[in-house]
N, C-alpha and C positions, 0 to 999 in steps of 0.2 A: 687349199685350192694358192695360188697367188694372181692377185688380181692387178692389171699395168689400167690405171686407169684414160682416156685419151681428149683430145684438147682440135687438134687439125682434122684433116680429112681426106685424109690421100683418095686419086686418083688419076689414071693416068701417068701414072708416076709424075706428079705436083701433088703437093700440100696444097690448102685450100681451107680460108678461113682461120687461118694460126696466125701472127703476131710476125709482121714484118721479122729476115734475118734467123726466125728459131728453126729452119725446117733442121738443120740440122739435130737440132734441141729434140728435137718432135723423132728423129732416126734412135737418138742416143735412150731412148728414150726405151723404145721396141728393145733398141741391143742389147739395153741393160736388162729390161725384164725376159727374154730368154737365157742369159746368160743367169740371172738368179734364178728364174726354174730348173734349170739343169741342175745350177750347184745347187741348192736347198734340199731337195728332193722330193716340191709337190706334185700331190698325183695331177696335178690340170690349172693349166693356167688361161686366167680366163681376157681378154680384152674389152674394156668394156667404152662404148663409146655409144651416144643412135646420132643420127640423122640432121646438128646441134646447127648446124646455123642451114634454119630457112629462107634465107636472101640469094640463096647459092641454088634453088632447086629451078626448070628441072637439072640444070643440067649437070650438077654433083648427084647422083644418084647414090653415093655405098656413106654406109652411117662411117661416123670414127674409129665402131669396131674392123668393121671388113676395111674398112682404110687400114689402118693397120696392122692384119692379116696378111691384104694385097704386097707394102709395103717391104715384112717379113717374106712372103714368099720372095718380092722381087734379091732382098739384101744376101737369101740360100740360108736364112734363118731356120726353118721348120724341119723338121726332122716327123714322117710317117711314121713314126713312132709313139709321139710328143698328143698327151692331151689337149689340144687348143679349142675351148670353147669361145665363141662371140656370147656378146648382151651386149642387143644394141639398139639400147631405149634409154641409155638410164641418160638422162638430163642435166644432172652437175651432183659435183662429190661422192653424196649421199646419194644416189640413187645409183655412183657405179659401184660403190658396195655390199647397197643395199636387195640392188638386180641380178645384181656379180652370187650373193646366196644364193639367191632362187634358181637361178641357171644354174651352179653345179646342182643343185638336189633335183632338181629335173633330170639329167643327169641320172648324176648315180642313187635317184632317191634316197640319202645321203647328209647330212650338212658337214662342210670339214670339220675335222681337228685345234684346223690350228690354218689363220687364213692370213697374207700376204699381201702390201699393196703399195705398189711403183708411180710414184707421182715426181714433182716438184721437188728436189730440196725442204724448198720455203712454204708447204702448206702439210707439210707432218704434224706441226700442230690440228691441225683443220680435219685431219684422219684419224690421230688420238680420241681430237671430239667425239667426232661418226663411230669407232670402238666402242666406249664407254657407253656412247649411250645405244649401239648395238649389243648388249651382255661382249661385247668380246674384247675387253682391256687384260690388262698379265696375262700370263703368259704364252694366249692363242693369236695375238696377235702384232704387226711386225711396220711397220715400216719402213721401204726402199730413196731414198730423197735420188736422184738423180733431175742436172742440169741447171745452172745455175738462170735465172733471167737476164735478160739482158737492159732493161731499165727497172735496176732499184729501187729508184724513187719513188714509180712508180707503180711498182709489185708489192712494194713496203705501203704502204697506202694504204693498199684497195685489201692485203692480207691482212693488218690490224683490224680493218671497217668491214672485215666476214668471219673475223672469232669473236670479234664485241659483240654482235648481233645473236651468237653463242652462246659467250658468258657473258651476265654481268654482273655483278658486283659481287662479286666471286662465287657463283654459284656456276650450272649448267646448267640453262633455261630451254638449251633447242639443239642439241647438238642433231636429230632429224630432219633439221630442216627446214618448220613449219611456219616459220615467220610468214605471211605476207608478199610483202612488199622486198623487205633482203633476200629471198628464195625463190614463192611461190610465181614470186612475175616473170621472177629471171629463168625460170624453168619453161616458160608459157610460152616466153620470148623464143625457147628454141626449139619449141616443139610446131614437127613439120604442122607445113602451110594443111597437110590434105586433112586434120584432124581438127575440127569443132571446140574443141578442148581440152581442159587440161580432162574430165573424168572419162572422155571416148578416145586420147591417147593410153589411159589406164587400165581400156576397156580389153585395149590389145594386147597391153603384159600382163595381163590376168591370165586372157587363153592364150599364153603364149604360157605361163609358167604356173599357173594355176594361182594356190595360197591367197585367192580372192580378198577373206574375211581377215590375211591380217595387213594386207593393203591395204583394205580401209580401217581395218585402225587405225597404221600412223598416218593415214587421211587427215583421223579428224583428233588426232594429239592436235594442242594448243601450245605456243609454246608456255614453260612453266613449269613442274614435276611429273606433268605427266605422265612423261615419255618414264621416270622412271617404274612406272609400274606395269609395266606392256609383258608379258610372259612369252620372249621371243622361242620357241619350237627348238631351234640349236644348245640353247641353256637347259633345257627340262628334258631335251631325247637326247638318249644315245648316239652316236655320231654311224 
């Protein structure tokens, strides 16, 4: 499975909710994902990203995932023979990966033997840490960097702060993004306005993908060593 993590929302030929001047980079991400998908012989390409810009509602109805599909269609990238799945719920990098695993399993009733992720080049460490947290480190995981940030200083500071919330004092403490201030508050801010809160949103995710026990287990984890105790089904079951 190859995952493309979304950023802005494409609708009616325009990218919405992104940073000024970055439209061409969002398009580059989509083009790179389809190129890598074909070249590396992945079984499915998962386009991941929710309706993560509540301030754009109700005018913008696409999720990030739906927008990336629409751009791919407009750009002539879609191949009817290829398996392209939409994961329209992910609100941050962790949910992009975690929910994509659940989306893949719903489609194939099996877990992927290997996973790749396409995202900004500067997010490489973040996704490798997430892969560690999900028991995907090693030969089962590969990151593909795409696009250079335009505001280097701004992005560098934000990225260092983000990664520092995952690794502290030389230990990986929060690869599942459980910190309430660093991560949970951001997810809530990216939740569509019709949901009363995080629990209501995750109820929808559970209805779509199943795996309620696993989602609840992740939600119960606190920053610290407890993430190491999760028995991920893709680590204990045959593919």
